[in-house]
N, C-alpha and C positions, 0 to 999 in steps of 0.2 A: 722627271721623265718616267720613272718607274711607276709612279702613282697614276699617271695618265694611261700607261699600258695596262695596269691592273684594272682600272675603271673601264677601259675599252674592252678588255677581255670579259669582264663581268657583264657588260652590256651585250656583247655578242652571245654569250652563253644564255643570257636571259631571253634574247630575241629567238634563239634556236629553241629554247624550252617552250616559249609561247607559241611558236609556229607548230611544234610537234603536238602541243596540247590542243590547239585549235583544229589541226588536221585530224587528230584522233577523235575529237568531239564531233566533227562533221561526219566522219566515217561511221561512227557509232550511231549517229542520228539517222543516216541513210540506211544502215543495216536494220535499225528498229522499224523504220517506215516500210522497208521491203518485207520484213517478217509480218508486219501488220497486214499488208496487202495480200500476202500469201495466205494468211489465216482467214481473211475475208473471202478470198477466192475459194478456199477449201470449204468454208461454211456454205457458200453459195452452191458449190457442187453437191454437197451432202443434202442441202434443202431441195435442190432440183431433183436429185435421185429419189428423195422421199415423196415429192409431189408426183413424179412420174409413176412410182410404184402404186400410189393410191388411185391413179386414173385407170388402172387395170380393171376392166369390168368384172372379171371373175372374182377378184379380191373384194371389190365393192359389194357384190352380191353376197359373198360369204360373210362379210362383216355385217351387212344389213340383216341377213337371216340370223346371225348370232345375237344381235342386239335389238331386234325388233320387239316392240311391246305387244 
């Protein structure tokens, strides 16, 4: 009887450990995906800001005059 209880307790602890491991893995994966999306959104914002600043006609004329041949 004691052997059965020890085995049952070991199985229960193993199941709990597996559940916690899988839950932590899923949560870490979601966090990594979220950080990746935030990084891409941030890069898109920076690129948009850079494109918008280049479309300023005064800036374009200044750069054109600076680098014209």
